[in-house]
Backbone bond lengths (Angstrom), bond angles and torsions (degrees), N, CA, C in turn:
res aa  C-N    CA-C-N  psi(-1)  N-CA   C-N-CA  omega(-1)  CA-C   N-CA-C  phi
1 M - - - 1.457 - - 1.514 112.93 -
2 A 1.326 116.70 -41.62 1.513 117.25 179.17 1.541 109.97 -58.27
3 G 1.347 116.17 -39.20 1.358 118.82 179.46 1.542 115.89 -59.54
4 T 1.307 113.87 -40.28 1.489 123.99 176.90 1.502 104.37 -60.93
5 V 1.338 120.18 -55.88 1.466 124.37 -172.34 1.665 103.48 -57.75
6 S 1.318 118.46 -47.17 1.462 119.84 -178.52 1.393 116.41 -56.84
7 L 1.403 115.32 -40.55 1.419 123.29 170.45 1.441 117.92 -59.82
8 L 1.361 116.37 -46.35 1.463 120.35 176.17 1.567 110.86 -60.82
9 I 1.257 120.64 -36.61 1.462 126.72 -178.84 1.414 105.43 -71.57
10 E 1.227 125.11 -39.23 1.485 125.74 -179.49 1.510 107.75 -66.08
11 N 1.273 117.20 -25.14 1.527 119.90 -173.28 1.576 108.76 -104.33
12 G 1.305 115.54 18.10 1.545 119.20 169.70 1.371 118.43 99.80
13 F 1.432 120.48 10.23 1.380 125.35 -178.91 1.504 112.67 -57.94
14 D 1.275 124.76 126.45 1.460 127.08 178.22 1.609 110.05 -84.25
15 C 1.253 111.37 108.45 1.609 122.43 -178.37 1.479 109.30 -59.70
16 K 1.324 118.31 -17.74 1.541 116.20 -179.32 1.529 109.87 -103.12
17 E 1.353 116.65 5.65 1.478 113.56 -173.76 1.581 105.25 -80.44
18 H 1.389 105.89 154.78 1.565 114.11 177.55 1.462 108.52 -158.29
19 E 1.311 118.90 176.05 1.372 123.59 -166.79 1.561 110.76 -106.49
20 H 1.310 115.49 34.57 1.441 121.79 -173.18 1.497 111.06 -85.21
21 D 1.306 121.56 130.22 1.534 128.58 174.26 1.537 106.09 -75.59
22 S 1.317 122.37 105.23 1.418 118.43 -175.22 1.574 114.60 -70.53
23 S 1.320 117.84 -7.54 1.452 123.93 -178.85 1.491 110.39 -85.02
24 S 1.327 118.37 -12.34 1.510 118.96 -179.19 1.437 107.58 -96.77
25 S 1.456 111.74 163.96 1.461 123.15 -175.63 1.545 99.74 -68.78
26 W 1.479 110.75 141.30 1.525 115.91 167.83 1.466 117.11 -66.09
27 R 1.285 115.40 -12.70 1.552 115.06 -178.48 1.503 107.10 -92.87
28 D 1.372 116.79 -4.12 1.588 113.13 179.62 1.516 101.47 -90.17
29 E 1.334 115.16 100.42 1.486 122.79 178.37 1.541 112.56 -63.27
30 T 1.332 118.56 -25.82 1.418 120.73 -178.62 1.598 111.93 -67.50
31 T 1.263 115.74 -17.47 1.495 117.95 -174.90 1.593 107.69 -104.91
32 R 1.252 118.44 -0.91 1.518 122.46 -177.35 1.407 113.26 -99.85
33 S 1.332 116.93 137.46 1.315 122.77 174.81 1.595 114.55 -113.00
34 P 1.278 124.07 153.22 1.416 120.37 178.73 1.439 112.88 -79.05
35 T 1.378 117.16 148.53 1.353 121.48 175.95 1.582 115.82 -75.99
36 P 1.311 123.72 157.57 1.345 119.43 179.82 1.579 115.25 -43.75
37 L 1.255 115.24 -44.30 1.465 119.90 -178.53 1.525 109.45 -66.02
38 E 1.328 122.58 -36.91 1.397 123.67 174.50 1.487 111.26 -65.76
39 R 1.324 121.67 -35.60 1.385 122.92 178.16 1.502 111.62 -64.95
40 A 1.317 110.26 -45.64 1.562 118.26 179.56 1.570 111.33 -58.49
41 V 1.315 113.32 -47.53 1.505 115.03 -175.13 1.579 109.87 -69.41
42 S 1.393 115.42 -26.64 1.461 117.30 -177.39 1.509 111.33 -67.78
43 Y 1.395 115.32 -18.84 1.427 121.22 -177.12 1.535 108.71 -105.65
44 G 1.407 112.45 -3.07 1.487 113.32 -175.46 1.429 121.26 67.19
45 N 1.423 114.37 21.67 1.509 118.99 -176.53 1.505 109.92 -86.80
46 V 1.463 111.18 93.42 1.368 115.06 -176.78 1.442 117.80 -65.76
47 E 1.292 119.49 -29.42 1.528 120.27 176.02 1.428 110.88 -62.36
48 I 1.323 119.38 -48.95 1.435 122.14 -178.47 1.504 112.59 -68.02
49 I 1.405 112.95 -34.40 1.561 115.40 178.27 1.597 109.36 -58.64
50 R 1.415 110.21 -43.68 1.521 116.10 -176.55 1.478 107.93 -66.67
51 M 1.374 119.94 -31.85 1.522 122.10 -169.26 1.496 100.27 -78.18
52 L 1.288 122.22 -45.23 1.469 120.91 -175.91 1.569 109.70 -64.48
53 I 1.291 117.71 -42.83 1.540 118.14 178.48 1.447 110.40 -59.55
54 S 1.365 117.00 -42.25 1.503 116.07 -172.68 1.486 111.94 -71.49
55 H 1.424 118.24 -13.40 1.305 123.81 176.47 1.541 114.84 -105.51
56 G 1.293 114.77 23.80 1.519 118.93 170.28 1.568 114.23 102.68
57 A 1.284 121.65 2.20 1.518 117.33 178.44 1.528 110.04 -69.28
58 D 1.398 111.98 135.68 1.454 117.28 -178.26 1.476 114.08 -80.38
59 V 1.321 119.80 117.92 1.406 121.20 179.97 1.548 117.16 -67.62
60 N 1.341 109.98 -19.53 1.507 114.37 177.40 1.486 110.39 -117.17
61 S 1.216 118.15 35.68 1.508 122.50 175.48 1.608 109.22 -69.01
62 T 1.327 107.81 147.27 1.437 112.34 172.33 1.482 115.43 -128.03
63 I 1.385 112.19 20.69 1.429 117.13 -176.46 1.528 113.45 -90.60
64 G 1.392 117.54 0.08 1.390 122.56 -179.27 1.545 107.01 -100.17
65 V 1.283 113.45 -144.26 1.524 122.10 -178.76 1.524 111.42 -64.54
66 S 1.348 117.77 -46.31 1.358 123.56 176.43 1.503 106.67 -150.56
67 T 1.295 119.57 -106.33 1.490 123.72 170.82 1.572 108.80 -136.02
68 P 1.309 116.54 153.13 1.442 114.57 -178.39 1.505 114.84 -54.52
69 L 1.315 120.58 -37.92 1.371 123.86 179.01 1.495 114.73 -62.42
70 L 1.279 116.69 -46.83 1.507 125.55 173.05 1.389 112.48 -55.32
71 V 1.368 117.37 -41.15 1.429 123.85 -176.47 1.525 108.80 -67.78
72 A 1.366 113.42 -44.37 1.512 121.03 178.93 1.576 113.58 -60.66
73 V 1.317 112.44 -42.78 1.494 122.28 179.46 1.411 110.85 -60.09
74 T 1.464 117.05 -42.01 1.475 117.84 -171.90 1.473 113.58 -95.10
75 S 1.339 120.81 -1.34 1.443 128.10 -175.76 1.563 104.02 -81.89
76 Q 1.349 114.54 168.49 1.379 123.02 179.22 1.443 114.52 -126.33
77 G 1.342 116.26 28.06 1.425 121.07 -177.95 1.489 113.82 -61.58
78 Q 1.306 120.04 167.32 1.437 120.56 -177.70 1.546 111.09 -72.32
79 E 1.238 115.96 -30.45 1.423 120.76 178.61 1.565 113.74 -108.72
80 Q 1.328 113.39 41.96 1.433 120.49 -173.21 1.499 115.24 -58.76
81 L 1.452 111.49 -45.56 1.353 119.53 179.78 1.557 114.23 -62.29
82 Q 1.321 111.61 -43.68 1.493 116.92 -178.69 1.550 111.02 -70.17
83 A 1.275 113.86 -31.09 1.540 119.25 171.12 1.486 111.26 -58.80
84 V 1.266 117.98 -49.56 1.509 122.62 -179.98 1.484 109.32 -65.21
85 Q 1.300 121.92 -43.36 1.437 122.49 174.16 1.525 117.68 -59.05
86 T 1.411 112.43 -40.74 1.412 120.35 175.55 1.488 112.57 -57.22
87 L 1.345 117.08 -46.02 1.542 120.09 177.35 1.508 113.16 -65.37
88 L 1.359 115.84 -39.12 1.427 121.50 -179.32 1.581 110.17 -64.46
89 D 1.329 115.35 -36.65 1.316 126.10 -177.39 1.593 112.76 -61.78
90 V 1.430 113.32 -32.17 1.413 117.04 174.08 1.465 114.73 -109.52
91 Q 1.378 112.74 42.00 1.487 123.12 165.39 1.476 112.30 70.44
92 A 1.428 123.12 32.97 1.314 123.40 164.33 1.559 111.40 -63.39
93 D 1.297 118.01 134.52 1.368 125.40 -174.55 1.562 108.99 -74.85
94 P 1.425 115.28 111.02 1.482 117.02 -179.79 1.470 114.67 -72.11
95 D 1.285 116.64 -8.58 1.579 117.07 177.05 1.507 111.07 -109.84
96 Q 1.315 122.88 10.14 1.424 125.71 -173.76 1.591 107.68 -65.79
97 A 1.167 120.84 114.58 1.462 120.84 -177.41 1.488 112.91 -112.47
98 I 1.355 117.00 157.00 1.452 127.07 179.68 1.573 106.91 -113.19
99 A 1.268 115.88 113.95 1.467 123.38 179.11 1.487 108.81 -63.04
100 G 1.386 113.77 140.58 1.402 117.25 179.04 1.537 124.91 82.63
101 V 1.372 109.23 -0.27 1.392 123.34 -177.61 1.561 103.23 -108.19
102 W 1.416 116.58 131.10 1.536 117.72 179.44 1.487 111.51 -59.68
103 F 1.320 121.13 -43.07 1.395 118.66 175.55 1.549 108.67 -92.07
104 C 1.389 108.50 80.46 1.504 118.04 -169.60 1.584 113.47 -58.45
105 S 1.353 118.94 -38.66 1.431 116.93 -170.67 1.449 106.57 -130.39
106 P 1.443 120.86 163.51 1.362 118.77 -178.20 1.543 116.78 -55.95
107 L 1.417 113.79 -34.25 1.450 117.95 179.14 1.527 115.96 -63.39
108 T 1.421 110.91 -43.82 1.434 116.60 177.87 1.566 109.55 -68.58
109 A 1.250 121.23 -34.45 1.407 126.00 177.97 1.505 110.91 -63.56
110 A 1.367 118.00 -46.10 1.479 119.34 174.03 1.502 110.79 -66.09
111 I 1.298 122.78 -27.39 1.448 121.75 175.41 1.558 109.49 -69.28
112 G 1.231 114.13 -47.27 1.479 124.13 178.60 1.547 109.33 -57.66
113 M 1.243 116.63 -36.39 1.540 123.28 177.56 1.468 113.58 -82.19
114 R 1.338 117.20 -5.41 1.488 128.39 176.59 1.468 106.81 59.00
115 N 1.283 122.67 41.78 1.483 128.73 -176.84 1.470 111.17 -110.26
116 I 1.379 115.58 89.75 1.437 121.00 -169.11 1.612 110.73 -70.28
117 D 1.345 115.68 -25.12 1.449 119.59 178.36 1.561 106.42 -66.70
118 I 1.197 115.54 -45.00 1.472 117.19 -179.28 1.554 116.02 -75.06
119 V 1.227 117.37 -28.53 1.511 123.00 168.52 1.575 104.79 -64.63
120 R 1.241 116.61 -51.05 1.505 112.81 178.29 1.516 116.75 -60.62
121 L 1.301 112.46 -33.60 1.530 116.70 -176.77 1.512 107.44 -72.91
122 L 1.373 116.64 -34.01 1.493 114.43 -179.07 1.535 110.37 -73.43
123 L 1.306 114.64 -37.07 1.464 120.28 177.84 1.534 112.04 -59.62
124 D 1.345 115.34 -41.92 1.477 125.46 -176.55 1.550 104.87 -69.25
125 N 1.225 122.50 -21.66 1.430 126.36 -172.50 1.664 111.46 -107.14
126 G 1.345 111.26 13.17 1.433 116.95 171.46 1.495 117.87 99.10
127 A 1.312 121.33 8.12 1.440 124.47 -177.36 1.646 105.21 -62.48
128 E 1.255 114.27 133.73 1.457 124.16 -179.17 1.555 106.57 -69.68
129 V 1.368 123.10 122.11 1.350 126.22 178.67 1.453 113.52 -84.71
130 N 1.286 120.20 -16.71 1.438 125.03 179.67 1.637 111.88 -126.98
131 P 1.297 121.00 48.21 1.427 119.09 -179.44 1.502 111.63 -62.89
132 W 1.415 116.23 146.24 1.385 120.88 -178.60 1.475 113.60 -65.24
133 E 1.420 115.58 -34.65 1.464 123.39 -169.44 1.504 105.80 -78.97
134 D 1.282 121.85 -22.39 1.402 124.46 -172.53 1.464 110.09 -140.23
135 R 1.360 115.39 169.25 1.482 117.57 179.30 1.564 106.37 -137.89
136 P 1.314 122.14 86.48 1.406 125.64 -179.18 1.524 111.90 -52.21
137 L 1.289 119.05 -42.43 1.474 119.72 -176.21 1.503 106.32 -66.93
138 Y 1.205 120.91 -46.01 1.541 119.76 -177.60 1.464 111.05 -65.45
139 R 1.337 117.77 -33.88 1.450 122.36 175.15 1.718 108.68 -63.26
140 A 1.283 109.96 -40.51 1.550 116.91 -177.54 1.523 106.12 -61.27
141 I 1.397 120.21 -44.89 1.321 124.08 178.07 1.523 115.24 -60.35
142 C 1.399 114.73 -44.71 1.480 120.50 179.25 1.591 108.11 -62.25
143 F 1.191 118.01 -40.48 1.543 120.38 -179.38 1.449 118.24 -80.28
144 H 1.322 116.19 -12.70 1.508 116.42 -169.54 1.562 107.54 -71.96
145 D 1.279 115.97 143.91 1.435 123.92 -177.22 1.499 113.40 -121.26
146 S 1.319 118.57 32.08 1.370 127.66 -174.68 1.501 116.93 54.40
147 S 1.377 113.43 30.87 1.423 116.03 177.68 1.659 104.90 -98.80
148 Q 1.403 111.45 161.01 1.432 116.82 -179.23 1.597 108.59 -65.98
149 R 1.377 116.09 -30.81 1.435 123.44 -178.96 1.570 108.68 -60.65
150 D 1.281 113.66 -46.81 1.528 118.71 -179.84 1.506 113.51 -63.15
151 K 1.333 111.13 -42.22 1.488 117.92 -178.72 1.562 107.49 -62.80
152 D 1.370 116.37 -41.19 1.566 118.97 -179.12 1.543 108.12 -58.82
153 I 1.343 115.16 -38.97 1.483 117.67 -173.25 1.602 107.77 -72.42
154 I 1.318 114.53 -39.62 1.559 116.93 174.40 1.529 108.75 -59.53
155 S 1.266 114.64 -46.54 1.454 122.05 -171.35 1.632 105.97 -64.12
156 L 1.356 118.38 -43.96 1.359 125.35 178.35 1.570 112.25 -58.79
157 L 1.308 113.20 -48.40 1.505 118.31 172.21 1.591 115.87 -55.34
158 L 1.267 112.63 -44.72 1.482 116.45 178.11 1.500 110.91 -65.39
159 E 1.400 116.85 -42.53 1.390 119.71 176.70 1.459 116.62 -54.93
160 R 1.330 114.14 -36.31 1.476 125.24 -178.92 1.513 114.96 -86.25
161 G 1.377 115.72 4.97 1.452 119.73 171.41 1.485 114.76 102.71
162 A 1.346 120.03 15.78 1.400 117.77 175.40 1.475 111.83 -64.13
163 D 1.351 117.33 137.76 1.427 124.95 -175.81 1.534 108.92 -79.08
164 P 1.335 121.48 112.10 1.448 126.43 -178.77 1.458 112.04 -70.98
165 N 1.323 118.95 -10.01 1.457 121.76 170.66 1.464 122.57 -109.44
166 A 1.419 111.87 10.21 1.487 121.34 -177.50 1.637 102.53 -71.95
167 K 1.303 114.93 130.15 1.478 122.22 -176.83 1.539 110.48 -83.25
168 G 1.318 111.77 142.53 1.502 115.72 173.29 1.533 114.11 -61.78
169 R 1.364 115.47 149.39 1.485 117.27 -171.87 1.524 112.30 -104.89
170 T 1.288 118.52 3.19 1.454 118.61 -178.44 1.584 113.47 -102.65
171 E 1.287 115.18 160.53 1.525 115.98 -178.21 1.647 110.82 -60.26
172 G 1.336 111.45 -29.12 1.450 112.26 -179.99 1.575 113.65 -69.41
173 C 1.287 117.00 -9.28 1.383 121.53 -179.41 1.464 117.35 -90.99
174 R 1.348 113.49 6.31 1.419 117.38 -170.03 1.522 114.98 -72.02
175 K 1.303 117.13 -38.71 1.492 121.76 174.79 1.441 114.88 -75.68
176 H 1.307 121.11 -23.92 1.417 131.01 178.28 1.394 112.40 -126.76
177 P 1.312 125.97 66.20 1.421 130.88 -169.04 1.434 119.85 -60.66
178 T 1.356 119.41 -37.93 1.319 123.93 -173.87 1.583 114.55 -108.08
179 P 1.337 117.82 166.70 1.488 111.92 -179.58 1.581 110.27 -65.26
180 L 1.330 117.13 -28.79 1.511 115.25 -176.03 1.538 106.49 -76.82
181 A 1.252 121.63 -34.46 1.526 125.00 177.10 1.547 103.65 -61.65
182 R 1.175 117.26 -47.21 1.581 120.14 -178.00 1.433 111.46 -66.20
183 A 1.352 118.60 -36.98 1.459 116.48 -176.66 1.537 111.78 -74.94
184 V 1.371 113.54 -32.30 1.477 117.42 172.17 1.515 110.64 -63.23
185 Y 1.231 117.96 -47.85 1.486 123.69 174.54 1.540 110.22 -55.31
186 E 1.268 121.51 -44.03 1.474 121.16 -179.29 1.567 112.53 -63.35
187 C 1.274 116.07 -20.20 1.463 121.73 -175.69 1.530 111.42 -68.41
188 H 1.452 114.08 -22.20 1.492 115.54 -173.84 1.473 115.25 -64.64
189 T 1.302 118.61 -11.27 1.446 121.89 178.61 1.522 113.52 -95.80
190 W 1.353 110.87 -5.94 1.490 114.28 -174.36 1.461 118.22 -72.48
191 V 1.365 122.34 123.52 1.389 121.92 174.59 1.557 105.72 -119.12
192 P 1.294 114.42 113.60 1.459 121.63 -169.70 1.481 115.59 -47.96
193 E 1.363 119.32 -42.12 1.362 120.98 -179.35 1.488 118.46 -89.35
194 D 1.230 118.60 8.27 1.446 127.60 -178.02 1.430 115.14 -52.35
195 D 1.377 117.30 -57.75 1.403 128.59 -171.77 1.388 113.08 -155.02
196 E 1.362 117.08 112.18 1.520 116.96 178.22 1.434 122.58 -60.29
197 T 1.382 113.54 -14.79 1.439 118.95 178.89 1.552 113.17 -82.28
198 M 1.376 114.28 -14.43 1.469 118.75 -176.67 1.597 109.76 -87.70
199 I 1.334 112.99 139.67 1.514 110.34 172.71 1.463 113.18 -78.35
200 N 1.344 111.31 164.30 1.476 115.95 175.45 1.599 105.72 -73.75
201 P 1.256 117.59 128.75 1.474 117.18 -176.24 1.546 112.09 -71.07
202 L 1.299 117.93 -10.66 1.480 117.73 171.65 1.495 112.83 -68.49
203 E 1.450 117.72 -15.70 1.377 120.14 170.64 1.558 114.67 -60.96
204 I 1.292 112.13 -34.47 1.504 116.97 178.88 1.530 106.77 -72.70
205 V 1.218 119.28 -40.99 1.517 124.11 179.58 1.629 106.36 -58.05
206 D 1.385 111.79 -49.52 1.556 114.60 177.37 1.488 111.71 -56.97
207 L 1.482 113.24 -43.59 1.433 114.28 -173.56 1.521 114.13 -62.94
208 L 1.348 109.36 -40.54 1.572 114.12 177.43 1.485 112.87 -63.06
209 V 1.345 119.60 -40.04 1.487 121.45 179.56 1.505 108.48 -66.89
210 A 1.378 118.68 -38.71 1.451 121.73 176.74 1.384 114.20 -54.94
211 Y 1.322 118.78 -34.87 1.429 123.89 -179.82 1.542 113.89 -98.83
212 G 1.316 116.59 18.54 1.405 117.78 166.13 1.528 118.73 108.66
213 A 1.336 115.28 6.08 1.484 119.74 -179.64 1.546 107.28 -66.89
214 E 1.330 110.14 134.60 1.546 118.35 -175.54 1.512 107.62 -78.90
215 I 1.301 112.63 112.93 1.536 116.99 -178.29 1.619 111.68 -73.42
216 N 1.264 115.49 -23.79 1.526 119.14 -176.68 1.577 111.72 -108.89
217 Y 1.278 119.53 22.00 1.412 125.59 -179.60 1.512 111.04 -70.05
218 V 1.322 121.80 133.36 1.391 124.58 176.86 1.603 105.13 -122.17
219 P 1.255 120.43 118.09 1.485 119.56 179.22 1.545 114.55 -56.42
220 I 1.322 119.53 140.79 1.406 123.29 174.83 1.490 111.98 -48.36
221 M 1.324 115.52 131.86 1.539 121.11 172.80 1.468 108.47 74.72
222 E 1.359 123.55 -0.49 1.443 123.19 177.40 1.544 111.40 -96.84
223 R 1.332 116.95 158.64 1.501 116.02 -177.70 1.507 106.23 -97.73
224 E 1.338 120.11 -18.49 1.583 118.75 -165.73 1.458 106.07 -126.40
225 N 1.414 110.41 155.76 1.467 122.77 160.92 1.390 113.54 -116.88
226 I 1.348 115.75 -158.11 1.572 115.38 -176.31 1.453 113.59 -70.19
227 V 1.333 118.71 -26.70 1.536 116.02 179.71 1.629 107.93 -70.72
228 H 1.235 118.85 -42.58 1.529 119.94 171.12 1.441 110.43 -48.04
229 R 1.259 121.11 -43.08 1.457 121.19 -170.31 1.568 109.74 -88.78
230 A 1.287 116.93 -24.19 1.494 122.07 177.32 1.583 110.98 -67.71
231 I 1.277 115.16 -19.41 1.457 117.32 -174.35 1.619 108.00 -84.46
232 H 1.239 116.51 -13.08 1.426 120.93 -177.00 1.600 107.86 -52.12
233 P 1.362 119.85 140.90 1.474 118.18 177.92 1.543 113.42 -63.73
234 R 1.263 119.54 -18.00 1.461 122.66 -179.38 1.540 110.29 -72.56
235 Q 1.338 116.67 -23.55 1.475 121.26 -174.33 1.471 108.20 -84.58
236 N 1.316 120.83 147.62 1.480 122.76 173.35 1.486 110.18 -68.75
237 L 1.291 113.68 131.15 1.471 121.25 -175.98 1.518 107.07 -53.40
238 A 1.253 123.58 -39.12 1.568 127.61 -179.93 1.512 110.07 -51.03
239 I 1.277 116.01 -32.20 1.516 119.09 -179.11 1.512 109.49 -66.07
240 L 1.360 117.64 -49.06 1.451 120.97 -177.50 1.593 107.12 -60.26
241 K 1.290 114.88 -50.25 1.413 123.41 -177.56 1.580 109.95 -54.73
242 H 1.240 112.79 -47.43 1.495 121.23 174.76 1.522 115.21 -53.91
243 L 1.264 113.77 -40.29 1.540 119.91 -177.73 1.471 108.47 -75.54
244 L 1.212 117.57 -38.96 1.471 123.89 -175.45 1.577 110.75 -77.23
245 N 1.363 113.92 -46.86 1.390 117.99 -169.83 1.572 111.56 -92.47
246 H 1.243 121.77 -44.73 1.425 126.40 -175.42 1.453 112.29 -83.27
247 L 1.336 119.47 -43.55 1.456 125.86 -170.72 1.530 115.94 -102.53
248 G 1.402 116.52 -7.12 1.462 121.21 174.75 1.432 113.91 69.57
249 A 1.345 119.35 34.34 1.464 121.36 169.68 1.412 116.80 -56.85
250 D 1.312 128.30 143.42 1.339 130.08 177.76 1.570 112.96 -81.31
251 P 1.282 114.09 113.57 1.573 121.90 -179.15 1.472 108.62 -66.97
252 N 1.382 126.26 -18.49 1.314 123.67 178.31 1.570 115.50 -108.18
253 I 1.259 115.48 22.11 1.455 122.58 -170.91 1.554 107.81 -62.48
254 T 1.298 115.02 139.74 1.493 121.18 178.37 1.619 105.67 -145.01
255 N 1.185 113.55 173.10 1.474 122.91 169.13 1.439 112.65 -101.46
256 S 1.339 119.83 96.15 1.445 122.24 -169.63 1.512 110.69 -72.15
257 K 1.374 117.66 -12.54 1.502 117.30 -175.70 1.632 108.36 -87.89
258 L 1.254 115.13 -0.89 1.511 115.05 174.43 1.465 111.34 -86.19
259 P 1.406 114.91 162.02 1.497 118.26 176.72 1.651 105.60 -61.25
260 R 1.200 114.30 155.46 1.520 117.93 -172.06 1.561 109.52 -63.43
261 S 1.311 113.28 -35.02 1.464 119.50 178.68 1.562 115.66 -57.27
262 R 1.370 111.51 -26.68 1.493 117.72 -173.01 1.508 110.16 -100.01
263 V 1.364 119.21 -6.00 1.498 126.13 -172.59 1.545 107.27 -78.16
264 W 1.300 120.51 127.35 1.494 120.26 171.14 1.453 109.99 -149.16
265 T 1.306 116.53 142.70 1.393 128.13 -178.64 1.667 105.93 -84.06
266 P 1.318 116.95 166.06 1.482 120.12 172.58 1.506 113.85 -55.38
267 L 1.339 116.33 -35.70 1.430 123.18 179.78 1.551 109.00 -69.74
268 H 1.298 117.02 -43.55 1.447 122.39 177.70 1.530 109.27 -55.32
269 K 1.420 117.96 -46.08 1.410 124.04 176.86 1.499 109.04 -61.97
270 A 1.276 120.47 -45.50 1.447 123.60 -174.00 1.606 107.99 -59.99
271 M 1.301 116.24 -44.07 1.441 121.91 -178.79 1.649 107.92 -68.38
272 W 1.181 116.04 -47.15 1.476 120.76 -176.24 1.493 112.42 -63.86
273 K 1.410 115.48 -45.67 1.461 119.18 175.89 1.533 119.19 -89.26
274 K 1.239 109.73 7.13 1.593 115.04 174.70 1.541 108.25 59.88
275 I 1.278 114.31 52.77 1.492 121.21 179.21 1.505 104.74 -71.14
276 P 1.330 121.37 148.31 1.407 123.86 178.67 1.550 114.24 -55.21
277 A 1.356 114.56 149.32 1.480 118.60 -171.89 1.580 111.97 -63.10
278 N 1.207 114.03 -32.04 1.642 116.09 -177.59 1.542 108.14 -62.99
279 R 1.263 114.60 -27.55 1.545 112.88 -179.55 1.464 110.35 -87.65
280 V 1.234 122.27 -28.41 1.521 129.62 168.92 1.462 109.82 -58.27
281 A 1.361 114.10 -47.94 1.513 123.72 -173.73 1.508 106.88 -70.20
282 L 1.358 120.33 -33.09 1.425 119.71 174.18 1.480 113.49 -69.58
283 L 1.291 122.64 -40.18 1.394 127.69 179.53 1.678 105.53 -62.19
284 L 1.276 118.88 -46.95 1.397 123.94 176.75 1.553 110.25 -59.57
285 Q 1.318 116.25 -43.73 1.426 116.87 -175.87 1.530 113.54 -63.89
286 Y 1.227 113.62 -28.84 1.532 123.00 -177.69 1.581 112.27 -98.49
287 G 1.327 112.87 14.73 1.435 113.37 173.45 1.501 122.47 103.98
288 A 1.373 117.69 6.09 1.388 113.38 -176.81 1.581 111.77 -72.91
289 S 1.342 113.22 142.94 1.427 117.35 -173.13 1.493 108.16 -85.55
290 P 1.427 122.08 129.05 1.467 120.56 174.74 1.387 113.46 -65.12
């Protein structure tokens, strides 16, 4: 294959050429074709990657399907890690994002692919762990499936300085704006006896708190924090107890910046929403004011 590519280049092949119809919207992925470099990185063919780059292929091009680095990160070629490293070695931008794509940046793409080796490689090569436009840690919480692999990725991000209080940037983050709020929400599907190979998702909650997540944070203009949401009947009762007993969550938490008519404590919510008595009892046990 490399010999064929070399022969084409010797006979005038343009390494930047692609089959994109410039009259169509760049967001219309059905009309976009990968560049030669994107095709090479999708197969992890390092020899051809180097050959194309040495003959002028742009490592930060956005005229193809996405960018060469994003393609490399999301591919599953045998030499995927080496392909990513090769691009980074020639100044591929580890933070180059494509707007409108869920996996916006190479780092969040690697998190979505659950590939800790590439996550680490990107961070080692300067990927921003707290970009304003994106929230890699929040994405990692959304993607995690209670596996040790996902916990390791979250731990790595925190070790490298990810902000445990950085709020998600998408509309879907409104109800669970911080990594901690999202982690507590994700606990609602946890069934302890489900699978011995799965970690307790409360380990993620503890990990975030250990790195400085604010347990008593209430979003601006919101009435509720994680304790309000943990009393919901859908949540495992162990989650509420863990927040109150182990992590010291305030059972009387409110948002004091709201008008008095809108302020309510977890106990107020429990009474108004007719929350089961065992949850009310737990709030009272840990100091909720009647």
